[in-house]
Structures are given as structure tokens and as C-alpha cells.
C-alpha positions in Angstrom: 36.8 -273.1 262.8 33.4 -273.1 261.0 33.2 -269.3 261.4 36.6 -269.0 259.8 35.5 -271.0 256.8 32.5 -268.7 256.3 34.7 -265.6 256.5 37.0 -267.1 253.8 34.0 -267.9 251.7 32.6 -264.3 252.0 36.0 -262.8 251.1 36.2 -265.0 248.0 32.6 -264.1 247.0 33.5 -260.4 247.5 36.3 -260.7 244.9 34.0 -262.0 242.2 33.1 -259.4 239.6 29.7 -257.8 240.0 28.4 -259.2 236.7 29.4 -262.8 237.7 27.8 -262.3 241.1 24.6 -261.3 239.5 24.7 -264.4 237.3 25.3 -266.6 240.3 22.4 -265.0 242.1 20.0 -265.6 239.2 21.4 -269.1 238.7 20.9 -270.1 242.3 17.4 -268.5 242.2 16.4 -270.6 239.2 17.8 -273.7 240.8 15.4 -273.5 243.7 12.3 -272.4 241.7 11.0 -276.0 241.3 11.1 -276.4 245.1 9.5 -273.1 245.8 6.7 -273.7 243.2 5.6 -276.7 245.2 4.9 -274.5 248.2 1.2 -273.7 248.7 1.9 -270.0 249.0 4.4 -268.6 246.5 4.2 -265.0 247.8 7.9 -264.3 248.4 8.3 -261.2 246.3 11.0 -259.7 245.6 12.6 -263.2 245.6 9.7 -265.1 244.0 6.0 -264.4 243.3 3.3 -266.1 241.3 -0.1 -264.3 240.8 -3.1 -264.0 238.4 -3.0 -261.2 235.9 -5.2 -258.2 236.5 -6.0 -256.9 233.0 -6.5 -260.2 231.3 -7.0 -263.9 232.0 -3.7 -265.6 232.8 -0.9 -265.8 235.3 2.6 -264.4 235.8 5.6 -265.5 237.8 8.4 -263.1 238.8 11.7 -263.9 240.6 15.0 -262.3 241.4 13.5 -258.9 241.4 13.3 -257.6 237.8 15.6 -260.3 236.4 13.1 -263.0 235.6 9.5 -263.4 234.7 7.2 -265.7 232.8 3.6 -264.9 231.7 0.8 -267.0 230.3 -2.4 -265.6 228.7 -5.1 -267.1 226.5 -3.3 -266.0 223.4 0.5 -265.8 224.2 3.3 -267.1 226.4 6.3 -264.9 227.4 9.3 -265.5 229.5 12.3 -263.3 230.0 15.6 -262.5 231.8 15.6 -258.7 231.4 17.5 -257.2 229.7 19.4 -260.2 228.3 16.7 -262.4 226.7 13.0 -262.7 226.2 10.8 -265.2 224.3 7.3 -264.4 223.1 5.1 -267.1 221.5 1.6 -266.7 220.0 0.5 -270.1 218.7 -2.9 -268.9 217.4 -1.2 -266.8 214.7 2.0 -269.0 214.5 4.2 -266.1 215.7 7.3 -266.4 217.8 10.0 -263.8 218.7 13.2 -264.1 220.6 15.2 -261.0 221.7 18.8 -260.9 222.9 19.7 -257.6 224.5 16.9 -256.0 222.5 17.2 -254.4 219.9 20.8 -255.8 219.4 19.7 -259.3 218.3 16.2 -260.5 217.4 14.7 -263.5 215.7 11.1 -263.4 214.4 8.9 -266.1 213.0 5.4 -265.4 211.6 3.9 -268.4 209.9 6.4 -269.4 207.2 8.1 -266.0 207.4 11.4 -266.0 209.4 13.8 -263.2 210.1 17.0 -262.9 212.2 18.9 -259.6 212.6 21.9 -258.3 214.5 21.6 -254.6 215.0 20.2 -254.3 211.5 23.7 -254.9 210.1 23.6 -258.7 209.8 20.3 -260.3 208.9 18.7 -263.4 207.4 15.1 -264.0 206.4 13.1 -266.7 204.9 9.8 -265.9 203.2 7.3 -266.8 200.5 6.3 -264.8 197.5 2.6 -264.4 196.4 3.2 -267.1 193.8 4.3 -269.5 196.5 8.0 -269.4 195.7 10.2 -269.6 198.9 13.1 -267.2 199.2 16.1 -267.0 201.6 17.8 -263.7 202.1 21.2 -262.9 203.7 22.5 -259.4 204.4 25.9 -258.3 205.8 25.2 -254.6 205.5 26.7 -252.8 203.6 29.1 -255.3 202.1 27.2 -258.4 201.0 23.6 -259.0 199.9 22.2 -262.4 198.6 18.9 -264.1 198.0 18.2 -267.7 196.9 15.0 -269.3 195.8 13.9 -272.4 193.7 12.6 -269.7 191.4 15.9 -268.6 189.9 14.3 -265.3 188.7 14.4 -264.2 192.4 18.1 -264.9 192.9 20.7 -262.2 193.3 24.2 -261.6 194.8 26.0 -258.4 195.5 29.5 -257.6 196.8 29.6 -253.9 197.5 31.4 -252.0 196.1 32.8 -254.5 193.6 29.9 -255.9 191.6 26.5 -257.5 192.0 22.7 -257.4 191.6 19.8 -256.5 194.0 16.1 -257.2 193.4 13.3 -255.4 195.2 15.7 -253.6 197.5 16.3 -249.9 198.2 12.9 -248.9 196.6 14.0 -250.3 193.2 12.8 -253.4 191.3 16.4 -254.2 190.3 19.9 -252.7 190.8 23.1 -253.8 189.0 26.5 -252.3 189.7 30.2 -252.7 189.0 32.7 -250.9 191.1 30.1 -248.7 192.8 29.8 -245.7 192.3 31.5 -245.9 188.8 28.6 -247.8 187.3 25.1 -248.4 188.6 22.0 -249.4 186.7 18.6 -249.2 188.4 15.1 -250.3 187.2 11.7 -249.3 188.6 8.9 -250.8 186.6 9.7 -249.7 183.0 12.1 -246.9 184.0 15.8 -247.9 183.5 18.6 -245.5 184.6 22.3 -246.0 183.8 24.5 -244.1 186.3 28.2 -243.3 185.8 30.1 -241.9 188.8 26.8 -242.0 190.6 25.0 -239.6 191.0 26.8 -237.3 188.6 26.1 -238.8 185.2 23.1 -240.8 184.2 21.1 -241.8 181.0 17.5 -242.7 181.5 14.9 -244.5 179.3 11.5 -246.0 179.7 8.0 -246.1 178.2 7.9 -243.0 176.1 10.7 -241.5 178.3 14.3 -240.5 177.6 16.7 -238.3 179.5 20.2 -237.5 180.6 22.2 -235.4 183.1 25.7 -234.3 184.0 25.0 -233.1 187.5 25.2 -230.2 188.4 26.0 -228.8 185.0 23.0 -229.7 182.9 20.3 -232.3 182.4 17.2 -232.9 180.3 14.3 -235.4 180.3 11.2 -235.9 178.1 8.2 -238.2 178.6 5.5 -238.7 176.0 1.8 -238.8 176.9 1.0 -242.5 177.4 -1.9 -244.7 178.5 -2.2 -247.6 180.9 -4.9 -249.9 182.3 -5.7 -249.6 186.0 -6.8 -252.3 188.4 -10.4 -251.9 187.3 -9.6 -252.5 183.7 -10.1 -248.9 182.7 -7.7 -247.1 180.4 -6.1 -244.0 182.0 -3.9 -241.2 180.6 -0.4 -240.9 182.1 0.7 -237.3 181.6 3.9 -236.4 179.9 6.6 -234.0 181.0 9.6 -232.0 179.9 12.3 -231.3 182.6 15.7 -229.6 182.2 18.2 -227.8 184.3 21.6 -226.2 184.1 23.9 -225.2 186.9 21.6 -227.0 189.3 19.8 -225.7 191.3 20.3 -222.2 189.8 18.1 -222.7 186.7 15.2 -225.2 186.6 12.5 -225.7 184.0 9.7 -228.2 184.1 6.4 -228.8 182.3 4.4 -231.6 184.0 1.0 -233.3 183.6 1.1 -232.7 179.8 -2.0 -234.1 178.2 -4.0 -234.0 181.4 -6.5 -231.5 182.8 -4.0 -230.1 185.3 -0.8 -229.4 183.3 1.7 -227.5 185.4 4.4 -225.1 184.3 7.4 -224.5 186.7 10.3 -222.1 186.2 13.0 -221.2 188.7 16.2 -219.2 188.9 17.4 -219.9 192.4 17.6 -217.9 194.6 16.0 -215.0 192.7 12.6 -216.4 191.9 10.5 -219.6 191.4 7.0 -219.9 190.1 4.5 -222.6 189.0 1.2 -222.3 187.2 -1.6 -224.8 186.7 -5.4 -224.7 186.4 -5.6 -225.8 190.1 -2.7 -224.0 191.8 -0.4 -221.0 191.3 2.7 -220.3 193.4 5.3 -217.5 193.2 8.5 -217.2 195.2 10.9 -214.3 195.5 14.4 -214.9 197.0 13.3 -218.6 197.1 12.3 -220.0 199.5 12.0 -217.0 201.7 8.9 -215.2 200.3 6.1 -217.2 198.7 2.5 -216.5 197.6 0.2 -219.5 196.9 -3.3 -219.5 195.4 -4.6 -223.1 195.7 -7.9 -223.2 193.9 -8.4 -226.9 194.3 -8.0 -226.8 198.1 -9.6 -223.3 198.3 -7.0 -221.3 200.2 -4.5 -218.5 199.8 -1.1 -218.6 201.6 1.6 -216.0 202.3 5.0 -217.2 203.5 7.8 -214.8 204.5 10.3 -215.5 205.7 9.6 -219.2 205.3 9.3 -221.3 207.4 9.1 -218.8 210.2 6.1 -216.8 209.2 3.1 -218.3 207.3 -0.4 -217.0 207.0 -3.1 -219.0 205.2 -6.7 -218.1 204.7 -9.5 -219.9 202.9 -12.2 -222.6 203.1 -9.7 -225.4 202.9 -7.1 -224.3 205.3 -6.3 -221.6 207.9 -2.8 -221.0 209.3 -1.2 -218.3 211.4 2.5 -218.9 212.3 5.2 -216.7 213.7 7.7 -219.3 214.7 8.7 -220.1 217.5 6.2 -217.7 219.2 3.0 -219.3 218.1 1.4 -221.4 215.3 -2.2 -222.2 214.6 -3.4 -224.3 211.7 -6.8 -225.8 210.7 -8.2 -227.8 207.9 -11.2 -230.2 207.7 -9.3 -233.1 209.2 -6.6 -231.7 211.4 -5.9 -228.9 213.9 -2.4 -228.0 215.1 -1.3 -225.4 217.7 2.1 -224.6 219.3 3.3 -221.8 221.6 6.9 -221.1 222.3 7.8 -224.2 220.3 8.7 -226.8 221.6 7.3 -225.7 225.0 3.7 -226.5 224.0 2.3 -228.4 221.1 -1.3 -229.7 220.4 -2.6 -231.7 217.4 -6.0 -233.0 216.7 -6.9 -235.5 213.9 -10.5 -236.2 212.9 -10.8 -239.1 210.5 -14.1 -240.8 211.3 -14.6 -242.8 213.3 -11.2 -241.7 214.9 -10.9 -238.5 216.9 -7.4 -238.2 218.2 -6.0 -235.4 220.4 -2.3 -235.1 221.4 -0.7 -232.6 223.7 3.1 -232.3 224.3 5.2 -230.1 226.5 9.0 -230.0 225.6 8.7 -233.0 223.3 8.4 -236.0 225.7 8.6 -234.2 229.1 4.8 -234.3 229.1 2.6 -236.0 226.6 -1.1 -236.8 226.6 -2.9 -238.7 223.8 -6.7 -239.2 223.7 -8.3 -241.3 221.0 -12.1 -241.6 220.8 -14.3 -243.7 218.6 -17.0 -241.3 217.6 -19.4 -244.2 216.6 -19.2 -246.1 219.9 -18.1 -243.3 222.3 -15.3 -245.6 223.5 -12.2 -243.6 224.6 -8.5 -244.5 225.0 -5.9 -242.3 226.9 -2.2 -242.3 227.4 -0.3 -239.9 229.7 3.5 -239.7 230.0 5.8 -237.6 232.0 9.5 -238.3 231.3 11.2 -240.0 233.1 8.7 -240.3 236.0 5.8 -242.3 234.8 3.6 -243.6 232.0 -0.1 -244.3 232.3 -2.7 -245.5 229.9 -6.3 -246.6 229.7 -7.6 -248.7 226.9 -11.0 -248.7 225.1 -12.3 -251.2 227.7 -11.5 -248.9 230.6 -8.5 -250.9 231.9 -5.8 -248.7 233.4 -2.0 -249.3 234.0 0.5 -247.0 235.7 4.3 -247.5 235.7 6.9 -245.5 237.7 9.7 -244.9 236.3 9.6 -244.6 232.5 12.9 -243.3 231.0 12.3 -244.7 227.5 8.6 -245.5 227.1 7.4 -241.8 226.4 9.7 -241.6 223.4 8.8 -245.0 221.9 5.2 -245.7 223.1 3.6 -249.1 222.6 7.0 -250.7 221.8 6.5 -254.3 222.8 10.3 -255.0 222.7 11.0 -252.3 225.2 8.1 -253.4 227.4 9.3 -257.0 227.5 13.0 -256.5 227.8 13.6 -253.2 229.6 10.5 -251.9 231.3 10.7 -254.5 234.1 14.2 -253.1 235.2 12.9 -249.7 236.2 9.2 -250.3 237.0 9.5 -249.3 240.7 5.8 -249.0 241.0 3.1 -250.8 239.0 -0.7 -250.2 239.4 -3.3 -252.0 237.3 -7.1 -251.7 237.3 -9.6 -253.8 235.4 -12.8 -251.9 235.0 -14.8 -254.8 233.7 -14.4 -257.2 236.7 -13.5 -254.6 239.3 -10.0 -256.0 240.0 -6.9 -254.1 240.8 -3.3 -254.8 241.8 -0.3 -252.7 243.2 3.3 -253.6 243.2 6.3 -251.7 244.8 9.9 -252.6 244.2 9.2 -255.7 242.2 6.7 -257.2 244.6 8.5 -256.3 247.8 5.1 -255.0 248.5 2.1 -256.3 246.5 -1.6 -256.0 246.9 -4.5 -257.5 244.9 -8.1 -256.7 245.2 -11.3 -258.1 243.5 -14.9 -258.3 244.5 -15.0 -260.4 247.7 -11.2 -260.9 247.7 -8.1 -259.1 249.0 -4.5 -260.1 249.2 -1.4 -258.3 250.6 2.2 -259.4 250.7 5.2 -257.5 252.2 8.9 -258.0 252.6 9.6 -261.3 250.8 6.2 -262.6 252.1 7.2 -262.2 255.7 3.9 -260.5 256.2 0.8 -261.8 254.3 -2.9 -261.0 254.6 -5.6 -262.6 252.6 -9.4 -262.4 252.7 -11.5 -264.4 250.2 -15.0 -263.9 251.6 -14.9 -267.1 253.6 -11.9 -266.6 255.8 -9.4 -263.8 256.8 -5.9 -265.1 257.3 -2.8 -263.2 258.5 0.7 -264.8 258.3 3.9 -263.6 259.8 7.3 -265.2 259.0 5.3 -267.7 256.9 3.3 -268.8 260.0 -0.4 -268.3 260.3 -1.0 -266.1 263.4 -4.7 -265.3 262.8 -7.5 -267.0 260.9 -11.0 -265.8 261.4 -14.2 -265.5 259.3 -14.8 -262.1 257.8 -17.0 -259.5 259.6 -20.5 -259.5 258.2 -21.7 -256.3 256.6 
């Protein structure tokens, strides 16, 4: 009779949907965590494991394979149920972040700043201006935008496409619209543009500026030579300009930098020709943009392009380039080197901006990627190596190393903390960490189904839910099988 009851129970459990079965598994696991944590040895990985961190001071608890972990360090606390939820708290900097199916839903708090977003379509934020005024912002993209503050000058409301106002959004200081795109007014500093049937008709005005356009038929804009005071209190000249076009982009005319030492004259009749002339740089294009000649006297180089962007040759003190795309490309200037062969089969780029010296090599975009960063003042070096989707490995400036197998997303979005917290645990079949400073290391296979830890004078191994355990701490060697001690002896003297 009891056997029959168990058979019925197994049949009922088999009819439960896989998602619900996973939930019940995790729920039951969490229910017994308080009991398991009281056990002297918590080495039961994949089911449950608690251990000290290898690369920094702190501890970590993992349970139910990749579906739960918590981690405590000197500066932050994290716990997660990947990929559904994670919480990260940094009390020293008053920062807290919660992720729900990252990046679908996130909440972020940093000091008095708060932000909540759902797939970047619905978001709320609370912040503070430099003058201390608090502001509350709500966005239901692209239909509704609102901001409220005790400082009423910061308030706005917008119902797209009917009417509304935006402030400090979309790269503009202020936007007003009625039945978008029939009428839109934008302001950026002193420049005000009235758009009718945006972007076809506009009238523009500003400090010494006036202009209009009926795109693509014709347009004209003029700006006087003006002056302004910079942040150091010095008066600077702001160059004027004259711009016009008709049948855009067929006929273009522009005189820029008027009143300055580098006034530029540009004329174009696309696609027949385009040219610009200035004291620092001359450029001439025929059958634009296919064939171009450039004489850059400021940067000290000559360049020939044709057909652009496939063939480019540059020679001079400031820059050297040889490109026949996609066969090969070599480019040099004082700060950067760039090479590619059979693009995108092989790419290499080097950036030298003291004290940073960075080298990056890529094969087929993210199939293979290697980044080396060196501090030329201290000699410290940091490396990262990725081979999609097999592994990611990195070593920091302190010499600490970490290897993860597999890595289907990390090579494309390196150093993304959200991916590392919420998704990486799911496919980290093998993890290896080495702390160069203290000489500690750890290895984990299949979410601690096998785990080993080593440090000077200490070694620890756990296998198959802790059914086999070995530990040596310099004072005693102990072997456990089926959670029972079967051997306990002093270590052999060297």
C-alpha cells in the first residue's frame, strides 16, 4: 500500500509543468537552508555549498546548482536567483540595485538618485539638481513624459503626439510641440528652432543667427561674428557662418569660422564634386564621396581616397594609412595603431595615451578577442582573453586570474555586471580562480559538483554532493565518505 502511494505521488509530480517543478525544487531547497547551515560542514555542492572567496575577502553561498547564490565582501552584498532576480548593495557608497530578468526590469539607487525602468520603455527616476532642487521623472516611451519638482521651472508634461513640453531631453534644453510633427519648437542654449511638418520646414533664430529651410528644396542660415566669456573669464570670438542649399543634397554652400584664423569655404554639387578650403586643411572630392584628396596642414598629412571607403592611402608626419578593404588595412598616428587583414578575420588596435598602453586583437569579431592594458608608469598589466562561446579569462592589475567555461554572452559585452550577476552563473560549467597575492586558488565543475580550494598550508576537495570530502589544514588530514570520517591523520612532514 505505501509503495502504491509513492507511485501515485510520482505520477502527479510528473504531470506538473517543468517551470513549476523548478520552482518547487528551489522552494524546497530554500526551506531546508536554515537546517543545512547549522551543519558543521556545508560542502554539499551542487545542492548547497558555502565557502570563502578566492579573489577577495568575503564568503559565498551557492545552492540548487546555478539557481541561488549569496555573496558578502568588505564593500558589497549580493544575492540572486538567476536569471529571475538579483540584489546588489554597496552601503559605503549608498548604492543599491535590483534586477528582475535583467535587463527587462531594474531598479537603481545611488545616494539620493533613484531610477526604475522596464525594458527602457517605462521608467521613473528621482534625482537632485546642482542647486539642490529634487525632481521626479516618469516616462512611458514614446507616449508620455513628465517631470515634477518643487522648483516649478523644472516641471514639464508631454503627451506624444498631441502636445507637451520636454526639458533637458533628447539633446535639447527645451522642446515644445503640438500635434507632432506638425509643429515642434526646440531650444539649445540661445538657439531656437520652429519646425513645421518636422523636419521639412523650419525657421531658426539665436544670438546673431537667423535662418530658414524648406527641405529638400532650399534653405539659408547666417550667423554674425559674436563674442562670449569662457569659464576662465576670458573673452573669446565665436566665428560666424553663412550656409545655404537648394535641392539638398545636390547643391551645398557654406562659409564657416568667419572672423577666426581658420575660416573655411565649402562648396558641393553632389555627386559631381565637393571641396573645402581653409588655412589648415584643403579637401577635394570628385564623384563624391568616391574620390577625394586631402591636404591637412594642421595634422601634417596628405590623403588619397578612391574609391572611398575601400581604398585609402595617407602619408605624413601626423598619420600613415594603407587600406585596400577588405584585404588589408594599416593605420598609424602618434596615439593609435590599427591593422586588419581579410576584415573581419583579423583586427588589431593599439592605443597609447600615457600612462595607458592598450592592445586589442580580434578574430571574426568576438570569436576570439584579446585585450592587454598596461600602466607604463607602474608596469602593472591587465589581460582579458575571450573565445566565443567557449570561455572568458581575465587577469587584473594585481595578478588575480579568473577563467569561466562557457561564455555565450560575455565576449560581446565584457565587464557587464548585470550579465555577470544574473546570467553567467547559469552556464558557468567550470570556474577557476587564482589569487596571486596570497597564493590561493579554487576550482569548480558543474556548480560545485566538484570543488577544490588551495592556499598555503591548506587544501580542500569536495565531490558529488559532498559524498567525498578531503581536507588538509596543516594540522590534520581528514577524509570523509558519505559524510562519515573514514580517515584522520596528521600530515606527512616535509
